[in-house]
C-alpha positions as CSV (number, residue, x, y, z in Angstrom):
1,M,30.4,-121.7,-100.6
2,A,30.5,-121.9,-96.7
3,N,28.0,-124.2,-95.0
4,F,25.1,-121.8,-93.5
5,W,24.9,-124.1,-90.4
6,E,28.7,-123.4,-89.6
7,N,28.7,-119.8,-89.9
8,K,25.2,-118.7,-88.2
9,T,23.3,-119.2,-85.0
10,L,20.1,-121.0,-85.3
11,S,18.3,-117.7,-84.7
12,E,20.0,-116.4,-87.7
13,L,18.8,-119.0,-90.0
14,T,16.1,-118.3,-92.8
15,Q,13.1,-120.5,-92.6
16,N,14.5,-122.5,-95.4
17,E,17.7,-123.0,-93.6
18,W,15.8,-123.9,-90.4
19,E,14.0,-126.6,-92.1
20,Q,17.0,-128.1,-93.6
21,V,18.6,-128.6,-90.1
22,C,15.9,-131.4,-89.6
23,D,17.5,-134.5,-90.5
24,G,14.3,-136.3,-91.1
25,C,14.8,-138.9,-88.5
26,A,11.3,-138.4,-86.7
27,K,12.8,-139.2,-83.3
28,C,11.0,-136.3,-82.1
29,C,7.6,-138.0,-82.9
30,L,8.2,-140.6,-80.4
31,H,6.2,-140.5,-77.2
32,K,7.9,-139.9,-74.1
33,L,7.1,-140.3,-70.5
34,E,8.5,-138.3,-67.6
35,D,8.9,-139.7,-64.1
36,E,7.0,-137.3,-61.8
37,D,9.3,-137.8,-58.9
38,S,12.8,-137.9,-60.6
39,G,12.2,-135.7,-63.7
40,I,13.9,-138.4,-65.9
41,I,12.3,-138.8,-69.4
42,Y,11.8,-142.0,-70.9
43,G,11.3,-142.9,-74.6
44,T,9.0,-145.3,-76.1
45,N,8.8,-147.2,-79.4
46,V,5.4,-145.5,-80.2
47,V,5.1,-142.6,-82.5
48,C,2.3,-140.1,-83.2
49,Q,-0.6,-141.3,-85.3
50,Y,0.1,-138.9,-87.9
51,L,3.7,-140.0,-88.5
52,D,4.1,-142.0,-91.8
53,T,6.4,-144.7,-90.4
54,D,7.8,-145.5,-93.9
55,T,8.7,-142.0,-94.9
56,C,9.2,-140.5,-91.5
57,H,7.3,-137.5,-92.4
58,C,4.3,-136.0,-90.7
59,G,0.9,-136.6,-92.5
60,D,-0.2,-133.1,-91.8
61,Y,3.0,-131.2,-90.9
62,A,1.4,-127.9,-91.3
63,R,-1.4,-128.5,-88.7
64,R,0.7,-130.7,-86.5
65,S,0.6,-128.7,-83.3
66,V,-3.1,-128.0,-83.8
67,L,-3.9,-131.7,-84.1
68,V,-1.6,-132.8,-81.4
69,P,-1.5,-129.8,-78.6
70,E,1.6,-131.8,-77.0
71,C,3.7,-131.9,-80.0
72,V,6.9,-129.8,-79.6
73,T,7.1,-127.8,-82.6
74,L,10.6,-126.5,-82.2
75,N,11.1,-123.1,-83.6
76,M,13.6,-120.0,-83.1
77,S,11.3,-118.8,-80.1
78,N,11.4,-122.0,-78.1
79,L,15.0,-123.4,-78.5
80,E,15.2,-124.0,-74.8
81,Q,12.9,-127.0,-75.5
82,V,15.8,-128.4,-77.4
83,Y,16.4,-130.9,-74.5
84,F,13.2,-132.7,-75.7
85,M,14.9,-133.5,-78.9
86,P,17.2,-136.6,-79.3
87,A,20.9,-136.3,-78.8
88,T,21.4,-136.7,-82.5
89,C,19.1,-133.9,-83.5
90,G,20.5,-131.3,-85.9
91,Y,18.7,-128.5,-83.9
92,R,20.1,-129.9,-80.5
93,L,23.6,-130.6,-81.8
94,L,24.1,-126.9,-83.2
95,A,22.4,-125.4,-80.1
96,E,25.2,-127.2,-78.1
97,G,28.0,-126.1,-80.4
98,K,28.6,-129.7,-81.9
99,A,29.0,-130.6,-85.4
100,L,26.4,-132.2,-87.6
101,P,27.1,-136.3,-88.1
102,D,28.3,-137.5,-91.4
103,W,24.7,-139.1,-92.1
104,H,23.0,-135.9,-91.9
105,P,21.5,-134.9,-95.3
106,L,23.3,-131.4,-95.0
107,I,26.6,-133.3,-94.8
108,S,25.7,-136.4,-97.1
109,K,23.9,-134.5,-99.6
110,N,21.3,-137.4,-99.4
111,K,18.2,-137.5,-97.7
112,D,18.3,-141.3,-97.2
113,T,21.4,-141.5,-95.4
114,V,19.5,-140.9,-92.0
115,H,17.5,-144.1,-92.6
116,S,20.4,-146.1,-94.3
117,S,22.8,-145.3,-91.2
118,G,19.9,-146.5,-88.7
119,N,19.4,-143.1,-87.2
120,S,15.6,-142.9,-88.0
121,V,12.8,-144.6,-86.5
122,R,12.0,-146.2,-89.8
123,G,11.3,-150.0,-89.1
124,K,11.6,-149.6,-85.4
125,V,8.3,-148.1,-84.2
126,I,4.5,-148.6,-84.0
127,S,1.8,-145.9,-84.4
128,E,-0.1,-144.9,-81.2
129,L,-3.1,-146.4,-82.9
130,E,-1.6,-149.7,-82.6
131,A,0.0,-149.5,-79.0
132,D,-1.6,-150.3,-75.8
133,D,-0.4,-148.8,-72.5
134,L,2.7,-146.8,-73.1
135,M,4.4,-148.2,-70.3
136,H,4.7,-151.4,-72.1
137,H,6.6,-149.9,-74.8
138,L,9.3,-148.0,-72.7
139,T,12.8,-148.2,-74.4
140,G,14.8,-146.5,-71.8
141,E,16.1,-143.0,-70.7
142,W,15.7,-140.3,-73.1
143,D,19.2,-139.2,-74.2
């Protein structure tokens, strides 16, 4: 059977297929800061308070955009916001016409490869509840 992500556009995916494109890295949960003058976006090592940093799952996924209004809840109607996603994001890669990496769960058939390959935030972040000024937690330009 053909891989659905190779034969459909993002807008043609079913809800179940859409959810499978997410690799579970939780990089989208990282706080980012934008330089008002240059428009450059900088990443931090600070994640949303609702993210479980061990599992890389949202503690209240269904209500995430209500609890955190600035949360970019990517869906088929706002794909133009894909640039806010990391360069390794499955949605961004597919929107840019690129292949999914070998560690992506759809390719590896294993949800843990995103973590074992070092492509998730697991073990690399702190919760916003632990952070002081975000400026002290910059990690560089957002890719």
